[in-house]
C-alpha positions in Angstrom: 55.9 136.1 54.3 54.6 132.8 55.6 55.1 131.5 52.0 58.9 132.5 52.0 59.5 130.5 55.1 57.7 127.2 53.6 59.2 127.9 50.1 62.6 125.5 49.7 63.9 127.9 47.0 64.0 131.0 49.0 67.4 132.6 49.3 66.8 133.6 53.1 69.6 131.8 55.2 68.3 129.6 57.9 70.2 128.7 61.1 71.3 125.0 61.2 69.6 123.0 63.6 71.8 121.4 66.2 72.1 117.4 65.8 70.3 115.6 68.8 72.7 113.5 70.8 73.0 110.1 70.0 71.5 107.5 72.3 73.6 105.0 73.9 72.5 101.7 72.3 74.5 98.4 72.5 73.4 95.3 70.3 74.4 92.1 71.5 73.7 89.2 69.3 71.5 86.3 70.7 74.3 83.4 70.0 77.9 84.6 69.9 79.6 84.0 66.5 81.8 80.7 66.9 84.9 81.4 64.9 85.4 78.8 62.2 88.8 76.7 62.1 89.5 75.7 58.7 89.2 71.9 58.1 92.0 69.8 57.6 90.0 67.3 55.5 90.6 68.9 52.1 94.5 68.7 52.7 94.3 65.3 53.6 92.2 64.4 50.5 94.7 66.2 48.4 97.5 64.6 49.9 95.7 61.0 49.4 94.9 62.0 45.9 98.5 63.2 45.4 99.8 59.6 46.6 97.5 58.2 44.1 98.8 60.0 41.5 102.3 59.1 42.4 101.3 55.4 42.6 100.0 55.9 39.0 103.0 57.5 37.9 105.0 54.5 39.4 103.1 51.9 37.6 103.5 53.9 34.4 107.2 54.0 34.9 107.2 50.4 35.6 105.6 49.6 32.4 107.9 52.1 30.6 111.1 50.3 31.8 109.8 46.8 31.1 107.9 47.7 27.8 108.4 44.6 25.8 108.0 42.0 28.6 104.5 44.0 29.7 103.6 44.3 26.1 104.4 40.4 25.5 102.1 39.4 28.7 99.2 41.6 27.3 99.6 40.2 23.7 99.2 36.7 25.3 95.9 37.8 26.9 94.8 39.4 23.7 95.8 36.2 21.4 94.0 33.8 23.9 90.7 35.8 23.2 91.0 35.8 19.6 93.1 33.3 18.0 92.4 34.1 14.5 94.0 37.5 14.8 97.2 38.2 13.1 100.3 39.2 15.2 100.3 42.6 13.9 96.7 43.1 15.2 97.5 41.4 18.4 100.5 43.7 18.9 98.6 46.8 18.0 95.6 45.9 20.3 98.1 45.0 23.0 99.8 48.6 22.5 96.4 50.5 22.2 95.2 48.9 25.6 98.2 50.0 27.4 98.4 53.5 25.7 94.9 53.9 26.4 94.9 52.9 30.0 97.8 55.2 30.5 96.0 58.3 29.0 93.0 57.4 30.9 94.7 57.4 34.2 96.3 60.9 33.4 92.9 62.2 32.6 91.3 60.8 35.9 94.1 62.1 38.0 94.0 65.7 36.6 90.1 65.6 36.9 90.9 64.3 40.7 93.1 67.3 41.3 90.3 69.7 39.5 87.6 68.3 41.8 89.7 68.7 45.1 90.5 72.2 44.0 86.5 73.1 43.6 86.0 71.1 47.0 88.4 73.5 48.6 86.0 76.7 47.3 82.9 74.7 48.8 81.5 74.4 45.3 78.4 72.3 44.8 79.3 70.3 42.1 82.9 69.5 43.7 81.5 66.2 45.6 79.6 65.1 42.6 82.6 65.5 40.4 84.9 63.9 42.9 82.7 60.9 43.5 82.5 60.2 39.8 86.2 60.5 39.4 86.9 58.3 42.2 84.5 55.5 41.0 86.0 55.9 37.4 89.5 55.6 39.1 88.8 52.7 40.9 87.1 51.1 37.8 89.9 51.6 35.7 92.5 50.5 38.1 90.6 47.1 38.4 90.2 46.9 34.6 93.8 47.6 34.2 94.8 44.9 36.5 92.8 42.5 34.4 94.9 43.7 31.3 98.1 43.1 32.8 97.2 39.8 34.7 99.3 37.7 32.4 102.2 40.3 32.4 105.3 38.6 34.2 105.8 39.4 37.6 107.8 42.6 37.5 109.5 44.3 40.6 107.8 41.9 43.1 104.4 41.5 40.9 103.7 45.5 41.2 101.6 45.0 38.0 99.4 42.5 40.0 99.1 44.4 43.3 99.9 47.8 42.3 96.5 48.7 40.4 94.7 47.7 43.6 96.8 50.0 45.8 96.0 52.9 43.3 92.3 51.6 43.6 92.5 51.8 47.6 94.3 55.2 47.7 91.6 56.4 45.5 88.8 55.1 47.6 90.3 56.8 50.6 90.9 60.1 48.8 87.3 60.2 47.8 85.7 59.1 51.3 87.8 61.9 53.0 86.9 64.4 50.3 83.1 63.5 50.7 83.2 63.7 54.5 80.8 66.6 55.3 82.7 69.8 57.0 81.5 71.2 60.0 
C-alpha cells in the first residue's frame, strides 16, 4: 500500500493541494529609471547634410546652365598645365574633370544620407562612415574649387566661393553628427 502512494503511475486520485498564499513583495529599483528624451542632434545633422546636398545641386545647376563658359575656364587651366596637348584632349580632359566631380559629389551626398540613417539607429560604424564621408566631401569641394578657379565669375562668383560653402556645411553636419548623445 505504501508503494501505491509513492507510485506516480497509480490511478488513484489524490486531492489537489491548496495553493499557499502569495507573499506581499514590492521590488523597487535602487536608482529610478530616467526616461530618455530623443536627441535632436540627428535631425540637425540631417538638416545640415540636406543643405549640403542642396548646395551641391545648386552648384551643379550653375555649371549646367553655363556649361560652355565653365568648360572654357577649365580648358584654360588644363592647357596651361600641358601646352603640348591637342585641343580635343584638353576639351575631353576638362569635360571628364567636371563630370567626374559631379559624379563624386553625388556619391558622397548619398553616402552621407546612408551614414545619417545608420546614425539614427545608433549603429557603431555610422560615426566612422560619417567622418570618412565628411572628410572626403570637404576634400572634394576644395579640389573642385581649384578645378574651376579659372572659370569666369558666374552669378556673383558662385564657383569661387560655392565649394567652400559646401565644405563648411559638410563640416557642420559631420561635427553635429559626431557629437556624443546622452
